[in-house]
C-alpha positions in Angstrom: 0.0 0.0 0.0 1.5 3.4 -1.1 0.9 6.8 0.8 1.9 9.2 -2.1 -0.6 11.1 -4.2 -2.4 9.3 -7.0 -1.6 10.0 -10.7 -5.0 11.5 -11.1 -4.4 13.9 -8.2 -1.0 15.0 -9.6 -2.6 15.5 -13.1 -5.2 17.7 -11.6 -2.7 19.9 -9.8 -0.6 20.0 -13.0 -3.6 21.4 -14.9 -4.4 23.8 -12.1 -0.8 25.1 -11.8 -0.6 25.8 -15.5 -3.9 27.6 -15.3 -2.5 29.5 -12.2 0.6 30.4 -14.1 -1.4 31.6 -17.1 -3.7 33.6 -14.9 -0.8 35.0 -12.9 0.9 35.9 -16.2 -2.3 37.6 -17.3 -2.6 39.4 -14.1 0.9 40.6 -14.3 0.4 41.7 -17.8 -2.7 43.5 -16.8 -0.9 45.1 -13.9 2.0 46.1 -16.1 -0.5 47.5 -18.7 -2.4 49.4 -16.0 0.9 50.7 -14.6 1.9 51.9 -18.0 -1.5 53.4 -18.6 -1.5 55.2 -15.3 2.1 56.3 -15.9 0.9 57.7 -19.2 -2.0 59.4 -17.5 0.3 60.8 -14.8 2.7 62.1 -17.5 -0.2 63.7 -19.4 -1.6 65.3 -16.1 1.9 66.5 -15.2 2.2 68.2 -18.6 -1.1 69.8 -18.1 -0.2 71.0 -14.6 3.2 72.3 -15.8 1.4 74.1 -18.7 -1.1 75.7 -16.3 1.8 76.6 -13.9 3.6 78.2 -16.8 0.5 80.0 -17.8 0.0 81.3 -14.3 3.7 82.3 -14.2 3.4 84.2 -17.5 0.1 85.8 -16.3 1.8 86.9 -13.1 4.8 88.3 -15.1 2.3 90.2 -17.3 0.4 91.5 -14.3 3.6 92.5 -12.6 4.8 94.3 -15.7 1.5 96.1 -16.1 1.6 97.0 -12.4 5.0 98.5 -12.8 3.9 100.3 -15.9 0.9 101.7 -14.1 3.1 102.7 -11.2 5.5 104.5 -13.5 2.6 106.2 -15.2 1.2 107.2 -11.9 4.5 108.6 -10.7 4.8 110.5 -14.0 1.4 112.0 -13.5 2.2 112.9 -9.9 5.4 114.6 -11.0 3.4 116.4 -13.8 0.8 117.5 -11.3 3.5 118.7 -8.9 5.2 120.6 -11.7 1.8 122.2 -12.7 1.1 123.0 -9.0 4.5 124.7 -8.7 3.9 126.6 -11.9 0.6 127.8 -10.7 2.1 128.8 -7.3 4.8 130.7 -9.1 2.3 132.3 -11.4 0.1 133.2 -8.4 3.1 134.8 -6.7 4.0 136.7 -9.8 0.4 137.9 -10.2 0.5 139.0 -6.5 3.7 140.9 -6.9 2.3 142.5 -10.1 -0.9 143.5 -8.2 1.1 144.9 -5.3 3.2 147.0 -7.8 0.0 148.3 -9.4 -1.5 149.1 -6.0 1.7 150.9 -5.0 1.8 152.7 -8.4 -1.8 153.9 -7.8 -1.6 154.5 -4.1 -1.0 158.1 -3.0 2.4 158.9 -1.7 2.6 159.2 2.0 4.9 158.6 5.0 4.0 156.3 7.8 4.5 157.4 11.4 7.8 155.4 11.6 9.0 157.0 8.3 8.1 160.5 9.5 10.2 160.0 12.7 13.1 158.7 10.5 13.0 161.8 8.3 12.9 164.0 11.3 15.9 162.3 12.8 17.8 162.7 9.5 17.3 166.4 9.1 16.7 168.0 12.5 20.4 168.8 12.9 19.9 171.4 10.1 17.1 173.3 12.0 16.1 176.1 11.6 16.5 175.6 7.9 14.1 177.8 6.0 12.1 176.1 3.1 9.2 176.8 0.9 7.1 174.5 -1.4 6.3 174.8 -5.1 3.7 172.2 -6.2 0.6 171.4 -8.2 -2.5 172.9 -6.6 -5.1 170.9 -8.6 -3.7 167.4 -7.8 -5.1 166.0 -4.5 -2.3 163.4 -4.2 0.3 166.2 -4.5 -1.5 168.4 -2.1 -1.9 165.6 0.5 1.8 164.8 0.3 2.9 168.5 0.6 0.8 168.8 3.8 2.4 165.7 5.2 5.9 166.9 4.4 5.2 170.3 5.9 4.3 168.6 9.2 7.5 166.6 9.2 9.7 169.5 8.4 8.1 171.7 11.0 8.5 168.8 13.4 12.2 168.8 12.7 12.5 172.4 13.6 12.7 173.7 10.0 11.1 177.1 9.2 8.4 177.2 6.6 8.1 180.2 4.3 5.1 181.2 2.1 5.0 179.6 -1.3 5.8 181.8 -4.3 4.0 180.4 -7.3 3.0 176.8 -8.1 3.4 174.2 -10.8 0.8 174.3 -13.6 1.8 174.2 -17.3 5.0 172.2 -16.9 5.0 168.5 -16.1 7.2 167.4 -13.3 7.6 164.1 -11.3 8.9 163.3 -7.9 10.4 165.6 -5.3 13.4 168.0 -6.0 15.0 170.0 -3.3 16.7 173.0 -4.9 18.9 175.9 -3.7 20.6 179.0 -5.2 24.2 178.6 -6.3 25.4 181.2 -3.9 23.8 179.2 -1.0 25.4 175.9 -1.8 27.8 175.9 1.1 24.9 176.8 3.4 22.0 174.8 2.1 23.6 171.8 0.4 23.9 169.7 3.5 20.3 170.2 4.5 19.0 169.6 0.9 21.0 166.4 0.5 20.0 165.1 3.9 16.3 165.7 3.2 16.6 164.0 -0.2 18.3 161.0 1.2 15.8 160.7 4.1 12.9 160.8 1.6 14.4 158.3 -0.7 14.9 155.9 2.2 11.3 156.4 3.1 10.3 155.4 -0.5 9.7 158.8 -1.9 11.7 159.6 -5.1 13.7 162.7 -4.4 16.8 164.5 -5.5 18.7 167.6 -4.5 20.7 170.1 -6.6 21.5 173.7 -7.5 19.1 175.8 -9.6 19.8 179.4 -10.7 17.1 182.1 -10.5 15.4 180.9 -7.4 15.1 182.7 -4.0 18.2 182.5 -2.0 16.5 183.0 1.4 15.5 179.3 1.6 15.6 175.9 -0.1 12.8 175.3 -2.5 11.0 171.9 -2.5 9.3 171.2 -5.8 6.7 168.4 -5.5 5.7 167.0 -8.8 3.3 164.2 -9.7 3.9 160.6 -8.6 6.5 159.0 -10.9 
Protein backbone atom coordinates (compact mmCIF):
# COMPACT_ATOMS: atom_id res chain seq x y z
CA UNK A 1 0.00 0.00 0.00
CA UNK A 2 1.49 3.45 -1.05
CA UNK A 3 0.90 6.78 0.82
CA UNK A 4 1.90 9.21 -2.13
CA UNK A 5 -0.65 11.15 -4.27
CA UNK A 6 -2.37 9.29 -6.98
CA UNK A 7 -1.57 10.00 -10.63
CA UNK A 8 -5.01 11.49 -11.12
CA UNK A 9 -4.42 13.89 -8.26
CA UNK A 10 -1.06 14.99 -9.67
CA UNK A 11 -2.61 15.51 -13.09
CA UNK A 12 -5.24 17.73 -11.58
CA UNK A 13 -2.68 19.90 -9.82
CA UNK A 14 -0.62 20.03 -12.96
CA UNK A 15 -3.56 21.46 -14.88
CA UNK A 16 -4.40 23.84 -12.04
CA UNK A 17 -0.81 25.07 -11.76
CA UNK A 18 -0.62 25.77 -15.48
CA UNK A 19 -3.87 27.65 -15.29
CA UNK A 20 -2.53 29.52 -12.26
CA UNK A 21 0.62 30.40 -14.11
CA UNK A 22 -1.40 31.59 -17.10
CA UNK A 23 -3.75 33.60 -14.90
CA UNK A 24 -0.82 35.03 -12.91
CA UNK A 25 0.89 35.96 -16.15
CA UNK A 26 -2.31 37.59 -17.37
CA UNK A 27 -2.66 39.42 -14.08
CA UNK A 28 0.95 40.54 -14.26
CA UNK A 29 0.44 41.70 -17.83
CA UNK A 30 -2.72 43.52 -16.83
CA UNK A 31 -0.90 45.09 -13.89
CA UNK A 32 1.97 46.13 -16.13
CA UNK A 33 -0.49 47.51 -18.67
CA UNK A 34 -2.36 49.35 -15.94
CA UNK A 35 0.92 50.68 -14.58
CA UNK A 36 1.90 51.86 -18.04
CA UNK A 37 -1.52 53.38 -18.63
CA UNK A 38 -1.51 55.16 -15.26
CA UNK A 39 2.08 56.30 -15.91
CA UNK A 40 0.93 57.77 -19.23
CA UNK A 41 -2.03 59.45 -17.49
CA UNK A 42 0.35 60.85 -14.86
CA UNK A 43 2.73 62.12 -17.55
CA UNK A 44 -0.22 63.72 -19.36
CA UNK A 45 -1.55 65.25 -16.13
CA UNK A 46 1.94 66.55 -15.21
CA UNK A 47 2.17 68.15 -18.63
CA UNK A 48 -1.15 69.86 -18.13
CA UNK A 49 -0.17 70.96 -14.60
CA UNK A 50 3.17 72.29 -15.86
CA UNK A 51 1.43 74.11 -18.70
CA UNK A 52 -1.05 75.64 -16.27
CA UNK A 53 1.77 76.59 -13.89
CA UNK A 54 3.66 78.17 -16.77
CA UNK A 55 0.51 80.04 -17.83
CA UNK A 56 0.06 81.30 -14.29
CA UNK A 57 3.71 82.33 -14.18
CA UNK A 58 3.39 84.18 -17.49
CA UNK A 59 0.16 85.81 -16.30
CA UNK A 60 1.84 86.91 -13.08
CA UNK A 61 4.76 88.36 -15.04
CA UNK A 62 2.32 90.21 -17.30
CA UNK A 63 0.41 91.52 -14.27
CA UNK A 64 3.67 92.54 -12.60
CA UNK A 65 4.81 94.32 -15.75
CA UNK A 66 1.46 96.08 -16.06
CA UNK A 67 1.55 97.03 -12.39
CA UNK A 68 5.06 98.46 -12.81
CA UNK A 69 3.96 100.34 -15.93
CA UNK A 70 0.88 101.67 -14.11
CA UNK A 71 3.06 102.69 -11.17
CA UNK A 72 5.52 104.46 -13.46
CA UNK A 73 2.62 106.19 -15.20
CA UNK A 74 1.16 107.22 -11.86
CA UNK A 75 4.52 108.61 -10.74
CA UNK A 76 4.84 110.54 -13.99
CA UNK A 77 1.33 111.97 -13.52
CA UNK A 78 2.17 112.89 -9.93
CA UNK A 79 5.38 114.59 -11.08
CA UNK A 80 3.43 116.41 -13.79
CA UNK A 81 0.78 117.54 -11.32
CA UNK A 82 3.47 118.69 -8.88
CA UNK A 83 5.18 120.64 -11.65
CA UNK A 84 1.86 122.19 -12.66
CA UNK A 85 1.14 123.04 -9.02
CA UNK A 86 4.55 124.70 -8.67
CA UNK A 87 3.92 126.58 -11.90
CA UNK A 88 0.54 127.77 -10.67
CA UNK A 89 2.08 128.76 -7.34
CA UNK A 90 4.84 130.72 -9.09
CA UNK A 91 2.28 132.36 -11.38
CA UNK A 92 0.10 133.25 -8.40
CA UNK A 93 3.10 134.82 -6.67
CA UNK A 94 4.01 136.71 -9.83
CA UNK A 95 0.42 137.93 -10.13
CA UNK A 96 0.45 138.99 -6.49
CA UNK A 97 3.68 140.95 -6.92
CA UNK A 98 2.33 142.55 -10.09
CA UNK A 99 -0.85 143.49 -8.23
CA UNK A 100 1.16 144.92 -5.36
CA UNK A 101 3.22 146.99 -7.80
CA UNK A 102 0.06 148.29 -9.45
CA UNK A 103 -1.44 149.11 -6.07
CA UNK A 104 1.76 150.86 -5.05
CA UNK A 105 1.75 152.72 -8.35
CA UNK A 106 -1.82 153.88 -7.84
CA UNK A 107 -1.61 154.48 -4.10
CA UNK A 108 -1.01 158.11 -3.03
CA UNK A 109 2.44 158.93 -1.70
CA UNK A 110 2.61 159.24 2.06
CA UNK A 111 4.89 158.65 5.03
CA UNK A 112 4.02 156.29 7.84
CA UNK A 113 4.52 157.42 11.43
CA UNK A 114 7.79 155.47 11.60
CA UNK A 115 9.01 156.99 8.34
CA UNK A 116 8.13 160.48 9.49
CA UNK A 117 10.22 159.99 12.64
CA UNK A 118 13.12 158.68 10.53
CA UNK A 119 13.00 161.76 8.29
CA UNK A 120 12.89 164.03 11.32
CA UNK A 121 15.95 162.31 12.79
CA UNK A 122 17.78 162.66 9.47
CA UNK A 123 17.28 166.41 9.07
CA UNK A 124 16.71 167.96 12.51
CA UNK A 125 20.40 168.82 12.92
CA UNK A 126 19.94 171.42 10.14
CA UNK A 127 17.18 173.32 12.01
CA UNK A 128 16.05 176.06 11.61
CA UNK A 129 16.53 175.56 7.87
CA UNK A 130 14.12 177.82 5.95
CA UNK A 131 12.10 176.14 3.18
CA UNK A 132 9.17 176.75 0.87
CA UNK A 133 7.12 174.45 -1.39
CA UNK A 134 6.24 174.75 -5.05
CA UNK A 135 3.71 172.18 -6.21
CA UNK A 136 0.56 171.42 -8.18
CA UNK A 137 -2.53 172.90 -6.57
CA UNK A 138 -5.06 170.88 -8.57
CA UNK A 139 -3.70 167.40 -7.81
CA UNK A 140 -5.13 165.97 -4.55
CA UNK A 141 -2.32 163.42 -4.26
CA UNK A 142 0.33 166.15 -4.48
CA UNK A 143 -1.53 168.44 -2.06
CA UNK A 144 -1.86 165.60 0.47
CA UNK A 145 1.85 164.81 0.24
CA UNK A 146 2.86 168.46 0.63
CA UNK A 147 0.77 168.81 3.79
CA UNK A 148 2.38 165.72 5.23
CA UNK A 149 5.89 166.94 4.40
CA UNK A 150 5.20 170.32 5.94
CA UNK A 151 4.28 168.63 9.23
CA UNK A 152 7.47 166.58 9.14
CA UNK A 153 9.74 169.55 8.38
CA UNK A 154 8.11 171.72 11.04
CA UNK A 155 8.49 168.77 13.46
CA UNK A 156 12.23 168.74 12.67
CA UNK A 157 12.49 172.42 13.60
CA UNK A 158 12.72 173.74 10.05
CA UNK A 159 11.15 177.10 9.23
CA UNK A 160 8.42 177.23 6.59
CA UNK A 161 8.07 180.24 4.30
CA UNK A 162 5.08 181.19 2.11
CA UNK A 163 4.99 179.61 -1.34
CA UNK A 164 5.82 181.79 -4.34
CA UNK A 165 3.99 180.37 -7.32
CA UNK A 166 2.97 176.82 -8.13
CA UNK A 167 3.38 174.20 -10.83
CA UNK A 168 0.84 174.31 -13.60
CA UNK A 169 1.83 174.14 -17.28
CA UNK A 170 5.04 172.19 -16.85
CA UNK A 171 4.98 168.45 -16.12
CA UNK A 172 7.24 167.39 -13.26
CA UNK A 173 7.56 164.14 -11.33
CA UNK A 174 8.93 163.29 -7.93
CA UNK A 175 10.43 165.64 -5.35
CA UNK A 176 13.33 167.97 -6.05
CA UNK A 177 15.04 170.03 -3.34
CA UNK A 178 16.73 173.06 -4.89
CA UNK A 179 18.87 175.93 -3.65
CA UNK A 180 20.55 178.96 -5.20
CA UNK A 181 24.18 178.56 -6.31
CA UNK A 182 25.38 181.20 -3.90
CA UNK A 183 23.79 179.24 -1.02
CA UNK A 184 25.39 175.90 -1.85
CA UNK A 185 27.76 175.93 1.09
CA UNK A 186 24.92 176.83 3.46
CA UNK A 187 22.00 174.78 2.11
CA UNK A 188 23.57 171.77 0.35
CA UNK A 189 23.88 169.69 3.52
CA UNK A 190 20.23 170.15 4.49
CA UNK A 191 18.97 169.58 0.93
CA UNK A 192 20.99 166.40 0.48
CA UNK A 193 19.97 165.08 3.92
CA UNK A 194 16.30 165.67 3.14
CA UNK A 195 16.56 163.98 -0.28
CA UNK A 196 18.34 160.99 1.25
CA UNK A 197 15.78 160.65 4.06
CA UNK A 198 12.86 160.84 1.61
CA UNK A 199 14.42 158.25 -0.69
CA UNK A 200 14.94 155.89 2.24
CA UNK A 201 11.26 156.38 3.07
CA UNK A 202 10.29 155.37 -0.47
CA UNK A 203 9.70 158.82 -1.95
CA UNK A 204 11.69 159.59 -5.09
CA UNK A 205 13.67 162.74 -4.36
CA UNK A 206 16.82 164.50 -5.49
CA UNK A 207 18.71 167.63 -4.48
CA UNK A 208 20.64 170.14 -6.56
CA UNK A 209 21.45 173.71 -7.47
CA UNK A 210 19.11 175.84 -9.54
CA UNK A 211 19.75 179.37 -10.67
CA UNK A 212 17.14 182.11 -10.52
CA UNK A 213 15.40 180.93 -7.36
CA UNK A 214 15.04 182.70 -4.04
CA UNK A 215 18.20 182.52 -1.99
CA UNK A 216 16.43 182.94 1.34
CA UNK A 217 15.46 179.25 1.55
CA UNK A 218 15.60 175.89 -0.11
CA UNK A 219 12.76 175.29 -2.55
CA UNK A 220 11.02 171.91 -2.47
CA UNK A 221 9.30 171.20 -5.78
CA UNK A 222 6.73 168.41 -5.49
CA UNK A 223 5.69 166.98 -8.83
CA UNK A 224 3.32 164.20 -9.70
CA UNK A 225 3.89 160.62 -8.63
CA UNK A 226 6.53 158.99 -10.88
